[in-house]
N, C-alpha and C positions, 0 to 999 in steps of 0.2 A: 504494500500500500504506500509505503514511503517513496518507492521508486516512481510510481505514477504521479505523486504530488510534485516531485522534483521535475519530471517531464512537463507537467502542466505549467510549473513556474517558468521553465525555460521558454515554452511556447508563448506565454503571456509577455515575457520580456522582449521576445522577438517581435511579436505583434504590436506591442506597445510603442515601439520605436519605428516610426514610418520610414526612416532612412534604411533600416535593416530590411524592412518588407520590400522596399523598392529594389534594393540590391539583390535580394533573393529572386524577385520577379525577373530582373534583368539577367541573372545567371541562368534561370530556367529558359528564357528565350535564347540565350547564347548556346546552351546545350542543344536545344532543338535545331538551331541553325546549323551547328556543326554536325549534327546527326543526319541531316538531309543529304543523301548521296547525289553527287553531281557526275554526270557522264559526259565525257568529252571524247568523241570518236576522232582519233587521229590515225593516219596511215603510218604503219611502222615498217621497219625493214622486213619483218616476217610476212607482212601482207604482200610484198612484191615477189617473194620467192615462187618459182614455178612449182606448182603442185597440181593434184588432180582437180581441185575446185576452180583454179584460175588458168584458163587456157592461154595460149600465146597471144591471141588477139586482145584479151582483157589486159594482159600485162603491157602490151604495146600502147593501148589507150591510156592506161594509168601513167605510164612513163611519159607519154606525150603531154598529159595534163600537168605533170610536175615540171617538165622542161619549159612549157609555154609560160609558166609563172616565174621562171628564172630570168633575172635581169640580163639583157643582151641577146638572149637566144632567139626571140621572135617566133615566127611561124615554124612549126617543126613536124616531121614525120618520123616514125620509128618502125623498124622491122627487127623482130627477135626470132632467132632460129633456136630450136630445141633439139636435143639428142633423141634419137629413136629409142624405142624400148629394147635396149640391148644389154647383154651381160658381158662384163669384162672377164677375160680369161684369168687375169691376175687376181681378181677378187670376185666374190659371189654377189656383190651389191649391184643393183640395177641402176642404169643411167636415165631412167624415166624422168622426164620433166626437167632435165638439166639444161640450163641456158648455154648454148654453144657459141653464139655470136650475136652482136647487136650493131645495127646500122642506124645512125641518126643523121637525118638531112635537116639542116637548120639554116635559117636566114643569117644568123649571126656567126656562122661557123668560120668566117674569114678572120675573126679576131682570135688570136691564140689563147687569150685569157678565157674567152667563152668556151673554146674547144676543151680546155683543161677543166673548166667547171662542169661541162657536160660529161666528160670522161669520169671525173670524180663522183658524180651522181650515179652513173651507171655502175661503177665499181662498188659503191656503197650499197646499192640495192640488190645486186646480183653477184653470185659467186663466179666471177669471170675475170680473166686476166686482161690487162690493158691492150695487148696486141690483138685481141679478139673483138675490139670495139673500133668501128670505123665512123668518123664524123666528117661529113662533107657539107659544102655550101649548097643551099637550095637555089635553083635557077630563078631568075627574075621573070615574072609573067609579063 
């Protein structure tokens, strides 16, 4: 019985002081705001890897979208070649969906800095070596 009396006294002290009540209310609102989940969908490196769900055309479209928004690139077209479903004699793993080569045709490809930027983006997104990426200037219409 003594414990319930102490609890009631503590609640009366808190309720009696309006500043404490306001602080508790603000803390409650803060906890609610922090507990609300926020989803922000971003394209990650994993999204660009060739797999069963994303065919070559989808990968090309997504890479074109990224490159179009890169400064200096301008209009762009992309072609991605993938390995056939073959098994290597050296290992038992399959090469299905592996990116073999990338060709990028871009308006800004005459600028060496833009070419380097395009190459860096492709290398960051795909498991491919630099010599398997070809970047050329788009012809003027």
